[in-house]
C-alpha positions as CSV (number, residue, x, y, z in Angstrom):
1,M,-57.1,-28.8,-26.8
2,A,-59.3,-31.2,-28.7
3,L,-62.5,-29.9,-29.5
4,A,-64.4,-32.4,-26.9
5,T,-62.0,-31.3,-23.8
6,W,-62.6,-27.9,-24.7
7,K,-66.1,-28.1,-24.6
8,A,-65.9,-29.6,-21.3
9,H,-64.0,-27.3,-19.9
10,F,-65.9,-24.4,-21.2
11,F,-69.2,-25.9,-19.7
12,S,-67.0,-26.4,-16.2
13,L,-66.5,-23.1,-16.2
14,L,-70.1,-22.0,-16.9
15,L,-70.9,-23.7,-13.9
16,M,-67.9,-22.4,-11.7
17,M,-69.8,-18.8,-12.3
18,T,-72.9,-19.6,-11.9
19,A,-72.5,-20.4,-8.6
20,C,-70.0,-17.8,-7.7
21,S,-72.2,-15.3,-9.1
22,S,-74.5,-13.1,-6.9
23,P,-78.7,-14.0,-6.7
24,A,-78.9,-10.8,-8.5
25,Q,-76.6,-11.9,-11.4
26,Q,-77.9,-15.6,-11.7
27,H,-80.6,-15.3,-14.0
28,E,-77.5,-14.7,-17.1
29,V,-76.5,-18.2,-17.4
30,V,-79.3,-20.9,-17.1
31,V,-78.3,-24.8,-17.5
32,Q,-81.5,-26.9,-17.8
33,D,-79.7,-30.2,-18.2
34,T,-76.1,-31.7,-17.2
35,T,-76.3,-35.2,-17.9
36,V,-76.3,-34.8,-22.1
37,G,-72.7,-34.5,-22.5
38,P,-70.9,-31.6,-23.9
39,L,-72.5,-28.2,-24.7
40,I,-72.2,-25.7,-27.2
41,P,-72.6,-21.9,-26.8
42,R,-74.4,-20.9,-29.6
43,R,-75.1,-16.8,-30.8
44,E,-78.4,-16.3,-32.9
45,V,-78.5,-12.8,-34.4
46,T,-82.0,-11.6,-35.9
47,E,-81.3,-9.4,-39.4
48,A,-80.4,-5.5,-38.8
49,P,-83.1,-3.0,-38.1
50,R,-84.0,-0.4,-40.0
51,R,-83.0,3.2,-39.0
52,G,-85.6,5.1,-38.2
53,R,-86.9,8.3,-40.3
54,V,-86.8,11.9,-39.0
55,L,-90.3,14.0,-39.5
56,D,-91.1,17.3,-39.1
57,R,-93.9,18.9,-36.5
58,N,-96.6,18.0,-39.7
59,D,-95.4,14.6,-39.2
60,S,-93.6,15.2,-43.2
61,V,-90.7,12.6,-43.7
62,L,-87.3,14.6,-44.0
63,V,-84.7,11.8,-43.9
64,A,-85.2,8.2,-44.4
65,T,-83.4,4.9,-45.5
66,R,-84.4,4.3,-49.4
67,S,-83.0,3.2,-52.7
68,V,-81.2,5.0,-55.0
69,Y,-79.5,5.2,-58.1
70,L,-76.4,5.7,-59.3
71,L,-75.6,6.5,-63.0
72,T,-71.2,6.1,-63.4
73,L,-70.0,8.1,-66.3
74,P,-67.2,6.1,-67.9
75,A,-63.7,7.3,-66.9
76,R,-62.2,8.6,-69.2
77,P,-63.9,10.4,-72.8
78,P,-65.6,10.3,-75.0
79,L,-69.0,10.9,-73.9
80,D,-71.7,12.2,-75.7
81,S,-72.7,14.9,-73.3
82,M,-75.9,16.1,-75.3
83,G,-77.1,13.0,-76.7
84,L,-77.6,11.9,-72.1
85,S,-78.5,14.9,-71.3
86,R,-81.2,14.6,-74.0
87,L,-81.8,11.4,-72.9
88,L,-82.5,12.5,-69.3
89,G,-84.4,15.5,-69.8
90,W,-81.2,17.5,-68.8
91,R,-80.0,21.1,-70.4
92,D,-76.4,20.3,-71.7
93,S,-75.2,22.8,-68.5
94,T,-76.8,20.2,-66.1
95,L,-74.6,17.2,-67.2
96,W,-72.0,19.1,-66.7
97,H,-72.6,21.2,-63.6
98,R,-73.6,17.8,-62.1
99,I,-69.8,16.3,-62.9
100,A,-68.4,19.7,-61.6
101,A,-70.2,19.1,-57.8
102,A,-69.7,15.3,-58.0
103,L,-65.8,15.9,-58.4
104,P,-63.7,16.5,-55.4
105,Y,-61.4,19.2,-57.9
106,E,-61.3,20.5,-60.8
107,G,-60.0,18.2,-62.9
108,A,-60.3,14.8,-61.1
109,R,-60.6,12.0,-62.7
110,P,-61.9,9.1,-60.4
111,K,-60.8,5.8,-60.9
112,G,-64.2,4.2,-60.9
113,G,-65.8,7.0,-62.9
114,V,-67.8,9.9,-61.7
115,K,-71.4,8.9,-59.9
116,L,-74.8,10.6,-60.0
117,L,-77.4,10.2,-58.1
118,L,-80.6,10.0,-60.8
119,T,-84.6,9.8,-59.8
120,N,-86.2,6.9,-60.7
121,G,-87.6,8.2,-63.6
122,E,-84.5,9.1,-64.8
123,A,-83.1,5.3,-63.9
124,E,-86.0,3.8,-65.6
125,K,-84.8,6.2,-68.8
126,I,-81.4,4.7,-68.8
127,R,-82.5,1.1,-68.2
128,K,-84.8,1.3,-71.0
129,R,-81.9,2.0,-73.2
130,Q,-78.5,0.5,-71.5
131,R,-78.0,-1.1,-74.8
132,E,-77.4,2.2,-77.1
133,W,-74.7,3.4,-73.5
134,P,-73.0,0.5,-72.9
135,M,-70.5,3.0,-71.2
136,L,-72.6,3.7,-68.7
137,T,-73.7,1.5,-65.4
138,L,-76.7,2.4,-63.2
139,T,-76.8,0.6,-60.1
140,Q,-78.8,0.3,-56.9
141,Q,-78.0,1.1,-53.3
142,T,-79.7,2.0,-50.0
143,L,-78.3,5.6,-48.7
144,R,-79.6,7.5,-45.9
145,T,-81.9,10.6,-48.6
146,Y,-83.5,13.8,-47.7
147,T,-86.3,15.4,-48.9
148,T,-86.0,18.5,-47.6
149,G,-83.4,21.7,-49.1
150,S,-83.4,23.3,-45.7
151,A,-82.2,22.9,-42.4
152,A,-79.0,21.0,-42.5
153,S,-77.3,22.1,-39.3
154,I,-80.5,20.8,-37.6
155,L,-80.8,17.1,-39.5
156,G,-77.2,16.7,-39.5
157,Y,-75.7,13.5,-40.9
158,S,-75.0,9.8,-39.9
159,A,-71.2,9.2,-39.7
160,D,-70.7,5.9,-41.4
161,Q,-72.5,8.0,-44.5
162,A,-70.6,10.7,-44.3
163,Q,-66.9,9.8,-44.0
164,P,-65.6,10.7,-47.5
165,F,-66.8,14.6,-45.9
166,L,-65.0,13.5,-43.0
167,S,-61.9,11.8,-44.1
168,S,-61.7,15.3,-46.1
169,A,-61.5,17.6,-43.1
170,Q,-59.8,16.0,-40.8
171,R,-56.8,16.6,-44.0
172,Y,-57.7,20.5,-43.7
173,R,-56.9,22.9,-41.0
174,R,-60.4,23.4,-39.6
175,G,-61.1,19.8,-40.0
176,R,-61.5,19.1,-36.6
177,F,-63.2,21.8,-35.8
178,Y,-65.8,20.7,-38.1
179,R,-65.9,17.2,-37.7
180,L,-67.2,17.5,-33.8
181,R,-69.7,20.4,-34.6
182,N,-72.2,19.4,-37.2
183,G,-73.6,16.1,-36.7
184,G,-77.6,17.0,-36.2
185,V,-80.5,15.4,-34.7
186,E,-79.2,11.9,-36.9
187,T,-75.4,12.3,-34.7
188,Y,-77.2,13.3,-31.1
189,Y,-80.0,10.3,-31.6
190,N,-78.0,8.1,-33.7
191,G,-78.4,4.9,-30.7
192,L,-82.9,5.4,-30.7
193,L,-82.5,5.6,-34.9
194,N,-80.3,2.8,-35.4
195,G,-82.3,0.2,-33.1
196,R,-80.4,-3.0,-31.6
197,R,-80.3,-6.2,-33.4
198,G,-82.1,-8.9,-31.0
199,A,-79.8,-12.0,-30.1
200,R,-80.4,-15.5,-28.9
201,H,-77.3,-17.4,-26.7
202,P,-78.6,-20.9,-26.5
203,L,-76.4,-24.1,-25.3
204,V,-77.0,-26.4,-27.4
205,D,-75.9,-30.5,-27.2
206,T,-74.2,-32.5,-30.2
207,T,-78.0,-32.9,-31.7
208,G,-79.0,-29.0,-31.5
209,Q,-81.4,-29.5,-28.5
210,E,-81.3,-26.0,-26.3
211,H,-80.4,-26.8,-23.0
212,G,-80.7,-22.9,-21.1
213,T,-78.7,-20.2,-22.3
214,W,-75.0,-19.2,-21.7
215,A,-76.1,-15.1,-21.7
216,P,-78.7,-13.2,-21.4
217,D,-81.2,-13.0,-24.7
218,T,-81.4,-8.9,-26.3
219,A,-84.6,-7.6,-27.4
220,F,-84.8,-7.3,-31.2
221,Q,-86.0,-3.2,-31.8
222,Q,-86.7,-1.2,-34.1
223,G,-85.2,2.2,-35.3
224,Q,-87.0,5.0,-33.7
225,D,-88.2,7.6,-35.4
226,L,-87.9,10.9,-34.4
227,H,-91.2,13.6,-34.7
228,L,-89.2,17.5,-34.7
229,S,-90.8,20.0,-33.4
230,L,-89.2,21.6,-36.6
231,D,-92.2,23.9,-38.6
232,T,-90.1,23.4,-42.4
233,K,-92.1,26.1,-44.2
234,L,-90.8,28.6,-41.3
235,Q,-87.2,26.9,-41.9
236,A,-87.4,27.2,-44.9
237,Y,-88.7,30.7,-45.7
238,V,-86.2,31.9,-43.2
239,E,-83.9,30.5,-45.0
240,S,-84.6,32.5,-47.7
241,L,-84.0,36.0,-46.0
242,L,-80.7,34.7,-44.2
243,G,-79.2,32.0,-46.9
244,G,-76.8,35.2,-48.2
245,R,-75.9,36.5,-45.0
246,K,-73.5,35.7,-41.8
247,G,-75.6,34.8,-38.8
248,Y,-78.3,32.7,-37.3
249,L,-82.1,33.2,-36.3
250,V,-83.6,30.7,-33.7
251,A,-87.8,30.6,-33.1
252,L,-88.8,28.9,-30.5
253,D,-92.3,28.2,-28.8
254,P,-91.7,29.4,-25.5
255,R,-94.5,27.7,-23.7
256,T,-93.0,23.8,-25.0
257,G,-89.8,24.9,-25.6
258,E,-89.8,23.1,-28.7
259,V,-88.0,25.2,-31.5
260,L,-89.5,26.0,-34.5
261,C,-86.6,26.7,-36.6
262,A,-83.3,27.5,-36.4
263,V,-81.2,28.9,-39.0
264,S,-77.3,28.8,-39.4
265,A,-76.3,31.5,-42.2
266,P,-74.9,30.9,-44.8
267,T,-77.0,27.6,-45.5
268,F,-76.7,24.8,-47.9
269,A,-78.2,21.9,-48.5
270,P,-78.4,18.9,-46.0
271,S,-77.9,16.2,-48.7
272,T,-74.5,17.9,-49.2
273,L,-72.4,16.4,-46.9
274,T,-73.5,12.5,-47.5
275,A,-74.6,12.7,-51.1
276,P,-72.3,10.2,-53.0
277,D,-71.9,13.1,-56.2
278,R,-71.1,16.6,-53.8
279,A,-68.1,15.5,-53.6
280,G,-66.8,19.1,-55.1
281,A,-69.6,21.0,-53.3
282,R,-68.2,19.4,-50.3
283,Q,-64.5,21.0,-50.7
284,K,-66.0,24.4,-51.2
285,L,-68.1,24.6,-47.7
286,L,-65.1,23.2,-46.1
287,Y,-63.0,25.7,-47.3
288,S,-65.1,29.0,-47.5
289,E,-64.7,32.4,-45.3
290,D,-68.3,32.2,-44.3
291,M,-68.0,29.4,-42.7
292,P,-71.5,27.8,-43.5
293,L,-70.6,24.4,-41.9
294,L,-70.2,25.8,-38.8
295,N,-73.7,25.5,-36.8
296,R,-73.9,29.2,-35.4
297,P,-77.1,28.9,-33.1
298,A,-75.5,25.8,-30.7
299,T,-72.0,26.3,-30.7
300,L,-70.8,29.6,-31.4
301,A,-71.2,32.0,-28.3
302,N,-70.6,36.0,-29.1
303,P,-71.3,38.6,-26.9
304,P,-75.3,40.4,-27.1
305,G,-74.8,43.7,-27.2
306,S,-77.6,45.7,-25.8
307,V,-80.7,42.7,-25.5
308,F,-78.5,41.9,-22.7
309,K,-79.5,44.8,-20.7
310,L,-83.1,43.3,-20.3
311,V,-81.1,40.6,-18.2
312,N,-79.2,43.5,-15.9
313,A,-82.6,45.2,-15.5
314,A,-84.4,42.1,-14.2
315,V,-81.1,41.0,-11.5
316,A,-81.2,45.1,-10.5
317,L,-84.5,45.0,-10.1
318,Q,-84.3,41.5,-7.8
319,L,-81.5,43.1,-5.7
320,G,-82.9,46.0,-5.2
321,A,-80.6,48.1,-6.8
322,I,-83.3,50.1,-8.7
323,Q,-86.8,49.9,-8.9
324,P,-89.2,50.1,-12.1
325,T,-90.0,54.2,-11.8
326,T,-86.1,54.8,-11.3
327,S,-84.6,57.9,-13.2
328,F,-80.9,58.2,-14.0
329,R,-79.6,61.5,-16.5
330,C,-78.4,60.6,-20.1
331,D,-74.8,61.5,-19.0
332,Q,-73.0,60.6,-22.1
333,S,-69.4,61.4,-20.0
334,L,-70.2,57.8,-18.9
335,I,-70.5,56.5,-21.8
336,N,-71.7,56.7,-25.1
337,C,-75.2,57.1,-26.3
338,V,-75.7,56.1,-30.0
339,H,-78.6,58.4,-30.8
340,R,-80.8,61.4,-29.3
341,H,-84.0,60.7,-27.2
342,P,-85.9,61.7,-24.2
343,P,-84.2,61.5,-20.4
344,G,-84.7,57.8,-18.8
345,R,-87.2,58.8,-16.3
346,N,-88.0,55.3,-15.8
347,L,-87.3,52.1,-16.9
348,T,-89.6,51.4,-19.7
349,I,-88.4,54.8,-20.9
350,A,-84.8,53.4,-20.9
351,L,-85.9,49.7,-22.6
352,Q,-87.8,51.9,-25.5
353,Y,-84.7,53.8,-26.4
354,S,-82.0,51.7,-25.3
355,C,-80.3,54.4,-23.0
356,N,-76.6,53.1,-22.4
357,P,-75.7,55.6,-20.0
358,Y,-79.1,54.7,-17.9
359,F,-77.9,51.2,-17.9
360,Y,-74.5,52.1,-16.7
361,Q,-76.0,53.5,-14.1
362,V,-77.8,50.6,-13.4
363,M,-75.3,47.8,-13.3
364,R,-72.8,50.8,-11.3
365,N,-76.0,50.6,-8.9
366,L,-75.6,46.8,-8.1
367,I,-72.2,46.3,-8.3
368,E,-71.0,49.4,-6.0
369,H,-73.6,48.9,-3.7
370,V,-71.9,48.7,-0.1
371,P,-74.0,47.1,2.3
372,D,-73.2,47.6,5.9
373,S,-72.0,44.1,6.8
374,L,-69.4,45.6,4.8
375,A,-68.8,49.3,4.9
376,A,-65.2,49.0,5.5
377,D,-64.4,46.9,2.9
378,A,-65.6,48.1,-0.8
379,V,-63.6,45.7,-2.6
380,E,-64.7,42.9,-0.7
381,A,-68.6,44.5,-1.4
382,R,-68.0,44.6,-5.2
383,H,-66.8,41.1,-5.5
384,A,-69.8,40.0,-3.3
385,N,-72.3,42.0,-5.8
386,L,-70.3,40.8,-8.8
387,A,-70.2,37.0,-7.8
388,A,-74.5,37.8,-6.9
389,W,-74.9,39.1,-10.1
390,Q,-73.8,36.4,-12.2
391,R,-75.5,33.9,-10.3
392,Y,-78.5,35.2,-11.2
393,A,-78.2,35.3,-14.6
394,K,-76.5,32.1,-14.5
395,S,-80.1,30.8,-13.4
396,F,-81.4,32.3,-17.2
397,G,-79.5,28.7,-18.5
398,L,-76.8,30.7,-19.3
399,D,-72.8,30.3,-18.7
400,T,-74.1,26.1,-18.8
401,L,-75.1,24.0,-21.6
402,L,-78.7,24.3,-21.6
403,G,-78.7,21.1,-23.0
404,V,-80.3,21.4,-26.7
405,D,-80.2,18.2,-28.4
406,V,-77.5,19.0,-31.0
407,P,-73.7,17.8,-30.3
408,R,-70.9,20.5,-29.2
409,E,-73.8,22.5,-28.2
410,Q,-71.6,26.0,-26.1
411,A,-71.7,26.8,-22.5
412,G,-71.2,30.6,-23.4
413,F,-69.7,32.6,-20.9
414,L,-70.2,35.2,-17.8
415,P,-67.6,36.5,-15.8
416,T,-66.7,36.0,-12.5
417,P,-64.8,37.9,-9.7
418,A,-62.4,35.7,-10.1
419,Y,-62.0,36.0,-13.0
420,Y,-61.2,39.5,-13.0
421,D,-58.9,39.3,-10.3
422,Q,-56.7,37.0,-12.8
423,R,-57.5,39.1,-15.8
424,R,-56.4,42.8,-13.7
425,R,-54.1,41.0,-11.4
426,T,-55.5,42.6,-8.4
427,R,-58.6,42.0,-6.2
428,N,-58.8,46.1,-6.3
429,W,-60.2,46.6,-9.5
430,K,-62.9,49.1,-10.1
431,Y,-66.6,48.9,-11.4
432,R,-65.2,51.3,-14.3
433,S,-63.1,48.7,-15.3
434,I,-66.3,45.8,-16.0
435,Y,-68.8,48.1,-17.5
436,S,-69.3,46.9,-20.7
437,L,-71.0,44.5,-18.9
438,S,-73.6,46.7,-18.5
439,V,-74.3,47.1,-22.0
440,G,-73.8,43.3,-23.3
441,Q,-70.3,43.6,-24.0
442,G,-66.9,42.6,-22.6
443,E,-66.3,39.0,-21.3
444,I,-70.2,37.9,-22.0
445,N,-70.9,35.1,-24.4
446,L,-74.2,33.8,-25.2
447,T,-75.0,30.9,-28.0
448,G,-78.1,31.4,-30.2
449,M,-80.1,28.9,-28.4
450,Q,-79.5,30.7,-25.2
451,M,-80.6,33.9,-26.4
452,A,-83.8,32.7,-27.8
453,N,-84.4,31.0,-24.4
454,M,-83.7,34.5,-22.7
455,M,-86.9,35.8,-24.4
456,A,-89.1,32.4,-23.7
457,I,-87.5,33.2,-20.0
458,I,-89.7,36.8,-20.3
459,A,-92.4,35.7,-22.1
460,N,-93.2,33.2,-19.6
461,R,-92.6,35.3,-16.8
462,G,-89.6,33.7,-15.4
463,W,-89.5,29.9,-16.5
464,Y,-89.0,27.6,-19.4
465,Y,-88.3,24.3,-20.6
466,T,-84.9,23.5,-22.0
467,P,-85.2,24.3,-25.7
468,H,-85.4,20.8,-28.2
469,F,-85.3,20.0,-31.6
470,V,-87.2,16.4,-30.9
471,R,-90.9,16.9,-29.8
472,S,-91.5,13.0,-29.5
473,V,-89.2,9.6,-30.3
474,G,-91.4,7.3,-32.3
475,T,-94.7,7.9,-29.5
476,S,-93.6,8.2,-26.1
477,G,-92.8,11.6,-26.0
478,P,-89.4,13.7,-25.9
479,L,-86.7,12.9,-23.6
480,P,-88.0,13.3,-19.9
481,R,-84.9,15.9,-19.5
482,F,-87.1,18.0,-22.2
483,T,-90.2,18.0,-19.8
484,E,-88.8,19.5,-16.6
485,K,-89.9,23.2,-16.0
486,H,-86.9,25.1,-14.8
487,Y,-87.2,28.7,-12.9
488,T,-84.8,31.1,-12.6
489,L,-84.4,33.0,-9.4
490,I,-86.0,36.4,-10.4
491,D,-88.9,37.1,-9.2
492,S,-92.3,37.1,-11.9
493,V,-93.7,40.8,-11.0
494,H,-89.9,41.8,-12.3
495,F,-90.4,40.2,-15.9
496,E,-93.4,41.7,-15.9
497,A,-92.2,45.3,-15.3
498,L,-89.4,44.6,-18.7
499,V,-92.3,43.9,-20.8
500,P,-94.0,47.7,-21.3
501,G,-90.4,48.9,-22.3
502,M,-89.8,45.6,-24.8
503,I,-93.1,46.6,-26.0
504,A,-92.7,50.1,-26.4
505,V,-89.3,49.3,-28.4
506,M,-91.7,48.5,-31.2
507,Q,-94.3,51.5,-31.2
508,R,-93.7,55.0,-32.1
509,G,-89.9,56.3,-31.0
510,G,-88.7,53.4,-30.1
511,T,-85.1,51.7,-31.6
512,A,-87.5,49.2,-33.8
513,E,-90.6,51.4,-34.4
514,T,-90.2,50.5,-38.2
515,S,-90.6,46.9,-37.5
516,S,-94.1,47.0,-35.7
517,L,-96.8,44.9,-36.9
518,A,-99.5,46.9,-34.9
519,N,-101.1,47.1,-38.3
520,V,-101.7,43.2,-38.7
521,G,-102.9,43.2,-35.0
522,I,-99.5,41.5,-34.2
523,T,-97.9,43.2,-30.8
524,I,-94.2,42.3,-30.4
525,A,-92.3,43.0,-27.4
526,G,-88.8,43.5,-28.0
527,K,-85.4,44.4,-27.9
528,T,-82.6,45.7,-30.6
529,G,-79.0,45.4,-30.1
530,T,-75.5,46.6,-31.3
531,V,-72.7,44.7,-30.8
532,Q,-69.2,46.9,-31.6
533,N,-66.4,45.2,-33.4
534,D,-62.6,46.0,-33.5
535,E,-62.2,43.5,-36.7
536,G,-65.2,45.0,-39.2
537,D,-68.9,46.1,-39.1
538,D,-71.4,45.9,-36.2
539,H,-72.9,43.2,-35.1
540,A,-76.6,43.5,-35.6
541,T,-79.3,41.7,-33.1
542,F,-82.8,41.5,-32.2
543,V,-85.1,39.4,-29.9
544,G,-88.6,39.0,-28.9
545,F,-91.9,38.0,-28.3
546,A,-95.2,37.6,-29.6
547,P,-98.0,38.3,-28.9
548,A,-96.8,40.4,-25.9
549,E,-99.9,39.0,-23.5
550,N,-100.1,35.8,-24.6
551,P,-96.5,34.3,-26.2
552,R,-97.2,31.9,-28.8
553,I,-93.2,32.7,-30.6
554,A,-89.8,33.8,-29.2
555,V,-86.8,34.8,-31.4
556,A,-83.4,35.4,-31.2
557,V,-81.5,37.0,-34.5
558,Y,-78.0,37.9,-34.9
559,L,-76.5,39.4,-38.0
560,E,-72.6,39.2,-38.5
561,N,-71.1,42.8,-39.9
562,A,-74.9,43.4,-40.5
563,G,-74.5,47.3,-38.4
564,F,-77.2,48.4,-36.3
565,G,-80.1,45.8,-34.6
566,A,-82.7,48.2,-35.7
567,T,-82.0,48.7,-39.3
568,A,-80.8,45.2,-40.0
569,A,-82.3,42.6,-37.1
570,A,-85.7,43.9,-36.3
571,P,-86.8,43.3,-39.2
572,V,-86.2,40.2,-40.3
573,A,-87.5,38.9,-36.8
574,A,-90.8,41.3,-37.5
575,L,-90.9,39.0,-40.9
576,V,-90.7,35.7,-39.6
577,I,-93.3,36.4,-36.5
578,E,-96.0,37.9,-39.1
579,K,-95.1,34.3,-41.2
580,Y,-95.9,32.3,-38.3
581,L,-98.3,33.6,-36.8
582,R,-100.7,35.0,-39.8
583,G,-99.3,32.5,-42.7
584,S,-98.8,35.6,-45.2
585,I,-96.6,38.9,-45.0
586,A,-98.9,42.1,-45.2
587,P,-97.9,44.3,-48.9
588,S,-96.8,46.8,-46.7
589,R,-93.4,44.8,-46.0
590,K,-93.5,42.9,-48.9
591,R,-90.8,45.0,-50.8
592,K,-88.3,44.4,-47.8
593,E,-89.1,40.4,-47.9
594,Q,-88.1,40.0,-51.3
595,R,-85.1,42.5,-50.9
596,M,-83.9,39.8,-48.7
597,Q,-84.9,37.4,-50.6
598,H,-83.1,38.5,-54.0
599,R,-79.7,38.9,-51.9
600,T,-79.9,35.1,-50.6
601,Y,-80.7,34.4,-54.2
602,R,-77.9,36.2,-55.3
603,Y,-75.2,35.1,-53.2
604,Q,-76.8,31.3,-53.6
605,R,-76.1,31.5,-57.3
606,E,-73.0,33.0,-57.0
607,H,-71.3,29.9,-55.1
608,R,-73.4,27.2,-56.6
């Protein structure tokens, strides 16, 4: 088809589209003049927008796109390593550690040579002495860079820069698992960070004069900055306590749902997955049995243990199965109680000592209650009661996606009557076969974000904002759904009934009395938990908020294979609460803090 004929045919087609379109669509094609001959559609695109930055709650830049310098070492020896180290101001061992971290495996010989990232000062030293080092190549590139060594699971990565990691992960047996679960806010908000190219779509004649448009113009939009709710000092502090363990700690502001810190341990530097000189370090992370690449607070759901007694008690109070003054005997023929304590004369005492038999009977009252309308059908009554329990517990944001702004959040699980019908292969199951629910075990699974949100709900006496990491996109505030208040199905008076017992947990005789902050004037409302683990040591949990009567921070801790929640998880939570509310740690707890930090330092030194 000749060019002139093609142009005429294209123009006729545009006219037909305009005539046949609806009134709402007709603005998409505007033709001003049909007497000037064939018109040519043209597309004019503006330059690419800059990618937005990521900042913390104090507006310190955490992630930005910047020019960096790459030093390429010769592919083959010789290399005067000592001379190069002196030039750069490094110890000789530093150079070899950097090279080892840059190689995908020991003894690898990259075709293009080993590339090392340099600071501006180091690059200037190379530039001034370039003639003396002709075998070295210094280049400048634009890369996504991190100014912090913490918060890797929150910040994540931009997918295009992480391609070497993603390609490596695909070849590994856990590859798909990791690839889907570690993008952080960089992936979740990718479109807003990237912005949008502007484009004009004019129709022009052979002289270049415009005559309307052939498609709607697209407005240019610069990449938006993300202002996180993250307190980077608190995040780094928690990582110094947990870096050598497996588990997580989530802290949020219950008044707003803003996440103050979310540590997934073991920890690693966020630049590891994208830096061009960290291929070896990426391989170590990928193959580690501790699975540091897993974003535990958002994507790992586990049995919560005894901390779930708070939810069971709230539901039982709402449904009339118990009263705050209800008394039960500590009958260990029903279920073991791990320590001796006074009788559970009321709910406050039962929470203070975390009495398993007490909460066994709380749940039994709830599940086995037979109303007059179902007096002849106990099976149907149990089904109706368990369904009611599940519905009320689900209103805490459980067994569903909370909607946290990180990729691949998990929903957790609460069992339903239908689930047990299928698993037991009968509708005639008894409470005795599901009693583990009473102590937060069995089929119940919660994520760390759900555990922390559960504390925010109790702190607020029944409501919450969806937990979120981004408090403002540009200058427009958070995404609208993070400003919507959610209410549970539990009356506030029943949450109020839980608080005295949670305060008592931290007082003399309570399960976490050694983690009390009373000596610095902070009253914590908390609950300990120990999760039985058939495959190794038990897991330790703790949840709490402070100050108890005017909560500003809610915390959830989960430490894998750490033993009792009272001795392992509660001390960590207390240090974090004290650090956030006071800014420093009292001398009486300094030794405990240093012991945890030394353990983290030792782990990081062994796994560099």
